[in-house]
Backbone and ligand atoms as CSV (ligand in chain L), in Angstrom:
chain,resi,resn,atom,element,x,y,z
A,1,MET,N,N,91.608,89.765,111.835
A,1,MET,CA,C,91.882,89.139,110.534
A,1,MET,C,C,90.965,88.089,110.324
A,2,ALA,N,N,90.400,87.998,109.122
A,2,ALA,CA,C,89.448,86.880,108.743
A,2,ALA,C,C,90.082,85.493,108.742
A,3,GLU,N,N,89.185,84.530,109.175
A,3,GLU,CA,C,89.649,83.261,109.338
A,3,GLU,C,C,90.132,82.690,107.845
A,4,MET,N,N,91.187,81.984,107.718
A,4,MET,CA,C,91.781,81.588,106.502
A,4,MET,C,C,91.452,80.106,106.206
A,5,PHE,N,N,91.326,79.761,104.997
A,5,PHE,CA,C,91.180,78.342,104.651
A,5,PHE,C,C,92.330,78.064,103.511
A,6,GLU,N,N,92.644,76.766,103.351
A,6,GLU,CA,C,93.709,76.350,102.432
A,6,GLU,C,C,93.110,76.239,100.939
A,7,LEU,N,N,93.450,76.667,99.927
A,7,LEU,CA,C,93.046,76.671,98.572
A,7,LEU,C,C,93.936,75.865,97.733
A,8,LYS,N,N,93.289,74.980,96.883
A,8,LYS,CA,C,94.190,74.354,95.942
A,8,LYS,C,C,93.474,74.412,94.648
A,9,ILE,N,N,94.120,74.859,93.558
A,9,ILE,CA,C,93.484,74.760,92.267
A,9,ILE,C,C,94.161,74.012,91.417
A,10,ILE,N,N,93.603,72.771,90.994
A,10,ILE,CA,C,94.580,71.859,90.252
A,10,ILE,C,C,93.966,71.693,88.800
A,11,GLU,N,N,94.892,71.658,87.802
A,11,GLU,CA,C,94.547,71.698,86.468
A,11,GLU,C,C,94.970,70.146,85.974
A,12,PRO,N,N,94.530,69.845,84.893
A,12,PRO,CA,C,95.073,68.435,84.415
A,12,PRO,C,C,96.471,68.291,84.347
A,13,ASP,N,N,97.197,69.405,84.012
A,13,ASP,CA,C,98.724,69.336,84.085
A,13,ASP,C,C,99.416,69.792,85.217
A,14,GLY,N,N,98.702,69.849,86.316
A,14,GLY,CA,C,99.457,70.280,87.600
A,14,GLY,C,C,98.835,71.222,88.489
A,15,MET,N,N,99.418,71.818,89.457
A,15,MET,CA,C,99.019,72.588,90.443
A,15,MET,C,C,99.074,73.985,89.804
A,16,PHE,N,N,97.978,74.747,89.838
A,16,PHE,CA,C,97.779,76.057,89.390
A,16,PHE,C,C,97.898,77.166,90.368
A,17,PHE,N,N,97.389,76.789,91.466
A,17,PHE,CA,C,97.379,77.707,92.780
A,17,PHE,C,C,97.405,76.802,94.200
A,18,GLU,N,N,98.223,77.086,94.975
A,18,GLU,CA,C,98.216,76.448,96.326
A,18,GLU,C,C,98.389,77.486,97.380
A,19,GLY,N,N,97.579,77.965,98.251
A,19,GLY,CA,C,97.739,78.985,99.225
A,19,GLY,C,C,96.581,79.360,100.258
A,20,GLN,N,N,96.848,80.262,100.868
A,20,GLN,CA,C,95.652,80.514,101.852
A,20,GLN,C,C,94.851,81.696,101.294
A,21,ALA,N,N,93.458,81.554,101.587
A,21,ALA,CA,C,92.678,82.556,101.256
A,21,ALA,C,C,91.396,82.716,102.257
A,22,SER,N,N,90.950,83.999,102.241
A,22,SER,CA,C,89.968,84.401,103.297
A,22,SER,C,C,88.566,84.313,102.666
A,23,PHE,N,N,88.427,84.421,101.394
A,23,PHE,CA,C,87.116,84.389,100.730
A,23,PHE,C,C,87.375,83.987,99.306
A,24,LEU,N,N,86.331,83.115,98.804
A,24,LEU,CA,C,86.671,82.798,97.256
A,24,LEU,C,C,85.235,82.927,96.739
A,25,GLU,N,N,85.353,83.488,95.654
A,25,GLU,CA,C,84.180,83.880,94.618
A,25,GLU,C,C,84.298,83.040,93.387
A,26,PHE,N,N,83.264,82.375,92.938
A,26,PHE,CA,C,83.347,81.624,91.687
A,26,PHE,C,C,81.957,81.342,91.196
A,27,THR,N,N,81.880,80.876,89.897
A,27,THR,CA,C,80.610,80.610,89.070
A,27,THR,C,C,80.375,79.239,89.173
A,28,SER,N,N,79.384,78.682,89.936
A,28,SER,CA,C,79.023,77.304,89.747
A,28,SER,C,C,77.970,77.246,88.873
A,29,VAL,N,N,77.401,75.894,88.573
A,29,VAL,CA,C,76.232,75.773,87.622
A,29,VAL,C,C,74.969,76.284,88.426
A,30,MET,N,N,74.990,76.724,89.632
A,30,MET,CA,C,73.932,77.169,90.391
A,30,MET,C,C,73.854,78.658,90.224
A,31,GLY,N,N,75.013,79.125,89.874
A,31,GLY,CA,C,75.077,80.716,89.821
A,31,GLY,C,C,76.365,81.033,90.595
A,32,GLU,N,N,76.456,82.346,90.794
A,32,GLU,CA,C,77.501,82.994,91.528
A,32,GLU,C,C,77.572,82.584,92.919
A,33,MET,N,N,78.713,82.096,93.469
A,33,MET,CA,C,78.776,81.900,94.969
A,33,MET,C,C,80.075,82.565,95.566
A,34,GLY,N,N,79.924,82.792,97.000
A,34,GLY,CA,C,81.105,83.192,97.625
A,34,GLY,C,C,81.176,82.476,98.978
A,35,VAL,N,N,82.459,81.870,99.291
A,35,VAL,CA,C,82.636,81.141,100.213
A,35,VAL,C,C,83.719,81.584,101.291
A,36,TYR,N,N,83.280,81.682,102.669
A,36,TYR,CA,C,84.207,82.075,103.621
A,36,TYR,C,C,84.717,80.531,104.321
A,37,ALA,N,N,85.631,80.779,105.284
A,37,ALA,CA,C,86.064,79.484,105.890
A,37,ALA,C,C,84.759,78.839,106.705
A,38,ASN,N,N,84.910,77.700,107.035
A,38,ASN,CA,C,83.861,77.104,107.896
A,38,ASN,C,C,82.383,77.020,107.336
A,39,HIS,N,N,82.444,76.925,105.886
A,39,HIS,CA,C,81.377,76.820,105.160
A,39,HIS,C,C,80.808,75.254,105.298
A,40,ILE,N,N,79.533,75.030,105.108
A,40,ILE,CA,C,79.168,73.578,105.261
A,40,ILE,C,C,79.791,72.823,104.060
A,41,PRO,N,N,80.275,71.606,104.307
A,41,PRO,CA,C,80.641,70.766,103.070
A,41,PRO,C,C,79.855,70.732,102.074
A,42,LEU,N,N,80.589,70.968,100.704
A,42,LEU,CA,C,79.726,71.042,99.526
A,42,LEU,C,C,80.512,70.758,98.283
A,43,THR,N,N,80.046,69.884,97.365
A,43,THR,CA,C,80.761,69.536,96.118
A,43,THR,C,C,79.782,70.039,94.932
A,44,THR,N,N,80.290,70.811,94.083
A,44,THR,CA,C,79.499,71.285,93.132
A,44,THR,C,C,80.315,71.355,91.719
A,45,ILE,N,N,79.511,71.660,90.674
A,45,ILE,CA,C,80.205,71.726,89.204
A,45,ILE,C,C,80.408,73.220,88.907
A,46,LEU,N,N,81.585,73.465,88.487
A,46,LEU,CA,C,81.840,74.920,88.020
A,46,LEU,C,C,81.435,75.043,86.592
A,47,ALA,N,N,80.968,76.491,86.434
A,47,ALA,CA,C,80.814,76.948,84.929
A,47,ALA,C,C,81.973,77.769,84.686
A,48,PRO,N,N,82.216,78.001,83.428
A,48,PRO,CA,C,83.245,78.881,82.986
A,48,PRO,C,C,82.997,80.180,83.705
A,49,GLY,N,N,83.972,80.902,84.303
A,49,GLY,CA,C,83.852,82.064,84.916
A,49,GLY,C,C,85.061,82.585,85.529
A,50,VAL,N,N,84.856,83.739,86.287
A,50,VAL,CA,C,86.082,84.323,86.911
A,50,VAL,C,C,85.971,83.812,88.353
A,51,MET,N,N,87.157,83.350,88.888
A,51,MET,CA,C,87.392,83.021,90.230
A,51,MET,C,C,88.282,84.164,90.825
A,52,LYS,N,N,87.621,84.600,92.094
A,52,LYS,CA,C,88.367,85.629,92.666
A,52,LYS,C,C,88.868,85.137,94.131
A,53,ILE,N,N,90.270,85.088,94.194
A,53,ILE,CA,C,90.705,84.536,95.360
A,53,ILE,C,C,91.265,85.768,96.330
A,54,HIS,N,N,90.375,85.986,97.327
A,54,HIS,CA,C,90.669,86.984,98.401
A,54,HIS,C,C,91.503,86.784,99.496
A,55,ASN,N,N,92.553,87.431,99.831
A,55,ASN,CA,C,93.438,87.132,100.886
A,55,ASN,C,C,93.778,88.627,101.713
A,56,ASP,N,N,92.938,88.906,102.616
A,56,ASP,CA,C,93.171,90.183,103.335
A,56,ASP,C,C,93.393,91.430,102.480
A,57,GLY,N,N,92.206,91.612,101.763
A,57,GLY,CA,C,92.253,92.836,100.971
A,57,GLY,C,C,92.813,92.692,99.545
A,58,GLN,N,N,93.645,91.828,99.418
A,58,GLN,CA,C,94.109,91.466,98.080
A,58,GLN,C,C,93.217,90.528,97.247
A,59,VAL,N,N,93.036,90.667,96.069
A,59,VAL,CA,C,92.254,89.748,95.255
A,59,VAL,C,C,92.977,89.425,93.945
A,60,LYS,N,N,93.156,88.102,93.839
A,60,LYS,CA,C,93.628,87.538,92.591
A,60,LYS,C,C,92.593,86.997,91.673
A,61,LYS,N,N,92.590,87.324,90.485
A,61,LYS,CA,C,91.535,86.877,89.522
A,61,LYS,C,C,92.130,85.723,88.625
A,62,ALA,N,N,91.312,84.828,88.323
A,62,ALA,CA,C,91.693,83.719,87.464
A,62,ALA,C,C,90.494,83.325,86.530
A,63,ALA,N,N,90.633,83.112,85.242
A,63,ALA,CA,C,89.591,82.436,84.430
A,63,ALA,C,C,89.590,81.006,84.656
A,64,ILE,N,N,88.393,80.503,85.061
A,64,ILE,CA,C,88.403,79.058,85.303
A,64,ILE,C,C,87.338,78.480,84.195
A,65,MET,N,N,87.912,77.464,83.455
A,65,MET,CA,C,86.916,76.943,82.378
A,65,MET,C,C,86.058,75.936,82.510
A,66,GLY,N,N,85.615,75.809,83.916
A,66,GLY,CA,C,84.736,74.782,84.336
A,66,GLY,C,C,85.578,73.775,85.162
A,67,GLY,N,N,84.807,72.703,85.777
A,67,GLY,CA,C,85.406,71.649,86.597
A,67,GLY,C,C,84.545,71.425,87.775
A,68,PHE,N,N,85.285,71.072,88.993
A,68,PHE,CA,C,84.551,70.708,90.081
A,68,PHE,C,C,85.004,71.605,91.180
A,69,ILE,N,N,84.278,71.809,92.385
A,69,ILE,CA,C,84.881,72.457,93.516
A,69,ILE,C,C,84.270,71.735,94.619
A,70,GLU,N,N,85.375,71.262,95.545
A,70,GLU,CA,C,85.053,70.536,96.743
A,70,GLU,C,C,85.356,71.563,97.977
A,71,ILE,N,N,84.240,72.047,98.675
A,71,ILE,CA,C,84.278,72.737,99.831
A,71,ILE,C,C,84.217,72.077,100.989
A,72,GLN,N,N,85.185,72.129,102.021
A,72,GLN,CA,C,85.325,71.658,103.456
A,72,GLN,C,C,85.503,72.897,104.306
A,73,LYS,N,N,85.311,72.569,105.598
A,73,LYS,CA,C,85.493,73.733,106.460
A,73,LYS,C,C,86.755,74.432,106.456
A,74,ASP,N,N,87.882,73.842,106.407
A,74,ASP,CA,C,89.193,74.509,106.293
A,74,ASP,C,C,89.969,74.328,105.213
A,75,ARG,N,N,89.284,73.843,104.058
A,75,ARG,CA,C,90.005,73.694,102.855
A,75,ARG,C,C,89.083,73.601,101.502
A,76,ILE,N,N,89.526,74.269,100.436
A,76,ILE,CA,C,88.629,74.164,99.212
A,76,ILE,C,C,89.691,73.702,98.101
A,77,THR,N,N,89.132,72.515,97.490
A,77,THR,CA,C,89.831,72.088,96.431
A,77,THR,C,C,89.170,72.326,94.949
A,78,VAL,N,N,89.786,72.892,94.096
A,78,VAL,CA,C,89.148,73.127,92.756
A,78,VAL,C,C,89.815,72.234,91.822
A,79,MET,N,N,89.078,71.555,91.072
A,79,MET,CA,C,89.783,70.663,89.999
A,79,MET,C,C,89.161,71.369,88.668
A,80,ALA,N,N,89.978,72.030,88.014
A,80,ALA,CA,C,89.669,72.993,86.831
A,80,ALA,C,C,90.047,72.217,85.620
A,81,GLU,N,N,89.216,72.359,84.578
A,81,GLU,CA,C,89.425,71.808,83.322
A,81,GLU,C,C,90.719,72.551,82.656
A,82,ASN,N,N,90.597,73.975,83.075
A,82,ASN,CA,C,91.695,74.663,82.589
A,82,ASN,C,C,91.547,75.973,83.263
A,83,ALA,N,N,92.797,76.699,83.873
A,83,ALA,CA,C,92.753,77.813,84.582
A,83,ALA,C,C,93.750,78.702,84.034
A,84,GLU,N,N,93.395,80.168,83.994
A,84,GLU,CA,C,94.349,81.052,83.274
A,84,GLU,C,C,94.502,82.171,84.328
A,85,TRP,N,N,95.780,82.851,84.402
A,85,TRP,CA,C,95.885,84.295,85.253
A,85,TRP,C,C,95.587,85.150,84.158
A,86,PRO,N,N,95.149,86.471,84.466
A,86,PRO,CA,C,94.837,87.495,83.569
A,86,PRO,C,C,96.109,87.690,82.582
A,87,ASP,N,N,97.425,87.704,83.095
A,87,ASP,CA,C,98.451,87.920,82.104
A,87,ASP,C,C,98.779,86.983,81.163
A,88,GLU,N,N,98.141,85.765,81.227
A,88,GLU,CA,C,98.210,84.617,80.338
A,88,GLU,C,C,97.158,84.717,79.172
A,89,ILE,N,N,96.183,85.729,79.501
A,89,ILE,CA,C,95.088,85.742,78.480
A,89,ILE,C,C,95.403,86.556,77.309
A,90,ASP,N,N,95.023,85.964,75.981
A,90,ASP,CA,C,95.241,86.833,74.830
A,90,ASP,C,C,93.615,87.533,74.658
A,91,VAL,N,N,93.428,88.751,74.984
A,91,VAL,CA,C,92.117,89.249,75.066
A,91,VAL,C,C,91.619,89.329,73.557
A,92,GLU,N,N,92.423,89.681,72.568
A,92,GLU,CA,C,91.874,89.817,71.247
A,92,GLU,C,C,91.554,88.409,70.784
A,93,ARG,N,N,92.389,87.409,71.155
A,93,ARG,CA,C,91.742,86.059,70.782
A,93,ARG,C,C,90.447,85.704,71.270
A,94,ALA,N,N,90.425,86.066,72.697
A,94,ALA,CA,C,89.233,85.906,73.416
A,94,ALA,C,C,88.042,86.545,72.682
A,95,LYS,N,N,88.194,87.792,72.221
A,95,LYS,CA,C,87.282,88.704,71.537
A,95,LYS,C,C,86.837,87.939,70.295
A,96,ALA,N,N,87.713,87.432,69.752
A,96,ALA,CA,C,87.438,86.800,68.297
A,96,ALA,C,C,86.624,85.551,68.527
A,97,ALA,N,N,86.948,84.793,69.572
A,97,ALA,CA,C,86.146,83.565,69.942
A,97,ALA,C,C,84.842,83.810,70.338
A,98,LYS,N,N,84.609,84.998,71.056
A,98,LYS,CA,C,83.323,85.506,71.555
A,98,LYS,C,C,82.435,85.764,70.261
A,99,LYS,N,N,83.037,86.461,69.306
A,99,LYS,CA,C,82.304,86.923,68.114
A,99,LYS,C,C,81.930,85.755,67.142
A,100,ARG,N,N,82.852,84.663,67.125
A,100,ARG,CA,C,82.610,83.747,66.450
A,100,ARG,C,C,81.316,82.861,66.881
A,101,ALA,N,N,81.534,82.636,68.338
A,101,ALA,CA,C,80.419,82.005,68.884
A,101,ALA,C,C,79.059,82.563,68.768
A,102,GLU,N,N,79.081,83.905,69.003
A,102,GLU,CA,C,77.881,84.774,68.999
A,102,GLU,C,C,77.096,84.570,67.480
A,103,GLU,N,N,78.166,84.595,66.463
A,103,GLU,CA,C,77.542,84.648,65.138
A,103,GLU,C,C,77.025,83.144,64.780
A,104,ARG,N,N,77.684,82.086,65.256
A,104,ARG,CA,C,77.068,80.893,65.122
A,104,ARG,C,C,75.731,80.806,65.862
A,105,LEU,N,N,75.620,81.205,67.021
A,105,LEU,CA,C,74.366,81.117,67.785
A,105,LEU,C,C,73.302,81.867,67.166
A,106,GLN,N,N,73.703,82.904,66.404
A,106,GLN,CA,C,72.650,83.952,65.798
A,106,GLN,C,C,72.047,83.208,64.522
A,107,LYS,N,N,73.085,82.637,63.727
A,107,LYS,CA,C,72.772,82.217,62.424
A,107,LYS,C,C,72.024,80.651,62.441
A,108,LYS,N,N,72.280,79.965,63.554
A,108,LYS,CA,C,71.643,78.637,63.699
A,108,LYS,C,C,71.731,77.939,62.504
A,109,ASP,N,N,72.832,77.759,61.846
A,109,ASP,CA,C,73.004,76.867,60.692
A,109,ASP,C,C,72.512,75.411,60.982
A,110,ALA,N,N,72.059,74.589,59.945
A,110,ALA,CA,C,71.812,73.361,60.223
A,110,ALA,C,C,73.094,72.597,60.752
A,111,GLY,N,N,72.960,71.865,61.709
A,111,GLY,CA,C,74.090,71.070,62.185
A,111,GLY,C,C,74.865,71.858,63.168
A,112,LEU,N,N,74.414,72.990,63.675
A,112,LEU,CA,C,75.121,73.655,64.789
A,112,LEU,C,C,74.919,72.852,66.068
A,113,ASP,N,N,76.263,72.899,66.594
A,113,ASP,CA,C,76.390,72.139,68.013
A,113,ASP,C,C,76.146,73.475,68.987
A,114,THR,N,N,74.882,73.586,69.182
A,114,THR,CA,C,74.503,74.881,70.112
A,114,THR,C,C,75.367,74.587,71.436
A,115,ALA,N,N,75.243,73.590,72.289
A,115,ALA,CA,C,75.971,73.427,73.432
A,115,ALA,C,C,77.333,73.811,73.356
A,116,ARG,N,N,78.024,73.387,72.184
A,116,ARG,CA,C,79.554,73.724,72.010
A,116,ARG,C,C,79.736,75.145,71.811
A,117,ALA,N,N,78.930,75.826,70.999
A,117,ALA,CA,C,79.065,77.112,70.815
A,117,ALA,C,C,78.673,77.898,72.111
A,118,GLU,N,N,77.632,77.562,72.863
A,118,GLU,CA,C,77.498,78.353,74.112
A,118,GLU,C,C,78.525,78.269,75.088
A,119,ALA,N,N,79.217,76.908,75.087
A,119,ALA,CA,C,80.323,76.764,76.069
A,119,ALA,C,C,81.447,77.493,75.508
A,120,ALA,N,N,81.782,77.738,74.202
A,120,ALA,CA,C,82.864,78.592,73.667
A,120,ALA,C,C,82.771,79.948,74.175
A,121,LEU,N,N,81.300,80.417,73.919
A,121,LEU,CA,C,81.062,81.864,74.352
A,121,LEU,C,C,81.205,82.094,75.865
A,122,LYS,N,N,80.920,81.001,76.675
A,122,LYS,CA,C,81.177,81.268,78.125
A,122,LYS,C,C,82.674,81.276,78.428
A,123,ARG,N,N,83.345,80.422,77.790
A,123,ARG,CA,C,84.765,80.586,77.970
A,123,ARG,C,C,85.457,81.928,77.608
A,124,ALA,N,N,85.090,82.389,76.276
A,124,ALA,CA,C,85.495,83.561,75.951
A,124,ALA,C,C,85.149,84.897,76.997
A,125,MET,N,N,83.952,84.694,77.369
A,125,MET,CA,C,83.569,85.752,78.263
A,125,MET,C,C,84.222,85.657,79.720
A,126,ALA,N,N,84.403,84.508,80.160
A,126,ALA,CA,C,85.343,84.247,81.382
A,126,ALA,C,C,86.547,85.021,81.104
A,127,ARG,N,N,87.157,84.716,79.954
A,127,ARG,CA,C,88.563,85.296,79.786
A,127,ARG,C,C,88.675,86.757,79.707
A,128,ILE,N,N,87.740,87.262,78.978
A,128,ILE,CA,C,87.604,88.641,78.735
A,128,ILE,C,C,87.386,89.404,80.102
A,129,SER,N,N,86.558,88.769,80.907
A,129,SER,CA,C,86.334,89.387,82.196
A,129,SER,C,C,87.417,89.226,83.284
A,130,ALA,N,N,88.000,88.075,83.191
A,130,ALA,CA,C,89.159,87.958,84.027
A,130,ALA,C,C,90.347,88.964,83.873
A,131,ALA,N,N,90.443,89.214,82.334
A,131,ALA,CA,C,91.634,89.975,81.958
A,131,ALA,C,C,91.473,91.385,82.228
A,132,LYS,N,N,90.225,91.944,82.507
A,132,LYS,CA,C,89.971,93.402,82.882
A,132,LYS,C,C,90.684,93.976,83.844
L,1,ATP,P1,P,89.860,79.370,70.942
L,1,ATP,O1,O,88.539,79.292,69.989
L,1,ATP,O2,O,90.365,80.975,70.793
L,1,ATP,O3,O,90.716,78.324,70.538
L,1,ATP,P2,P,88.728,78.025,73.017
L,1,ATP,O4,O,87.687,78.677,74.187
L,1,ATP,O5,O,88.082,76.935,72.084
L,1,ATP,O6,O,89.233,79.378,72.239
L,1,ATP,P3,P,90.163,76.296,74.642
L,1,ATP,O7,O,89.689,74.911,73.759
L,1,ATP,O8,O,89.592,76.525,75.852
L,1,ATP,O9,O,90.014,77.460,73.624
L,1,ATP,O10,O,91.759,76.086,75.067
L,1,ATP,C1,C,92.665,75.664,74.124
L,1,ATP,C2,C,93.965,76.194,74.635
L,1,ATP,O11,O,94.135,77.563,74.353
L,1,ATP,C3,C,94.135,76.247,76.051
L,1,ATP,O12,O,95.601,75.819,76.464
L,1,ATP,C4,C,93.846,77.600,76.503
L,1,ATP,O13,O,94.597,78.039,77.594
L,1,ATP,C5,C,94.420,78.386,75.335
L,1,ATP,N1,N,93.692,79.592,75.072
L,1,ATP,C6,C,92.431,79.760,74.483
L,1,ATP,N2,N,92.002,80.995,74.391
L,1,ATP,C7,C,93.107,81.789,74.882
L,1,ATP,C8,C,93.257,83.039,75.156
L,1,ATP,N3,N,92.343,84.023,74.835
L,1,ATP,N4,N,94.374,83.530,75.690
L,1,ATP,C9,C,95.318,82.588,75.968
L,1,ATP,N5,N,95.132,81.331,75.821
L,1,ATP,C10,C,94.073,80.865,75.257
């Protein structure tokens, strides 16, 4: 059996997930990462993306809308801006948000908040991908 670590995913309004995991996949601002137990300590910033919690062959997916991740040898703590399980995601709403953001980025109207549109696009893509 793979060595396990303790995982906590905390949202502003409380605990989203607390349990054991053997491997964790997530999107940091440095790119896609995968972490096993006994990783060197590391704290980094999360980008919107899909988090995959592995526990001996089982995988739970969640859309994480950004935040921080603190990796220690035997525990990982995620402080997420917002986290959603696949069954909480309204895919049609996410598709509409994606289309809106893409149209804004394409049109480039004066006064467009590019960073905001890009962030909305990433959130929508994280939701669509987690719900698949
Ligand atoms: P939208 O433009 O559709 O509101 P958004 O990315 O701007 O999307 P957020 O600001 O990230 O939305 O989220 C606002 C609230 O709406 C949060 O509570 C979030 O969980 C919820 N939410 C947003 N999109 C969805 C979705 N597709 N399915 C379920 N809940 C969603």
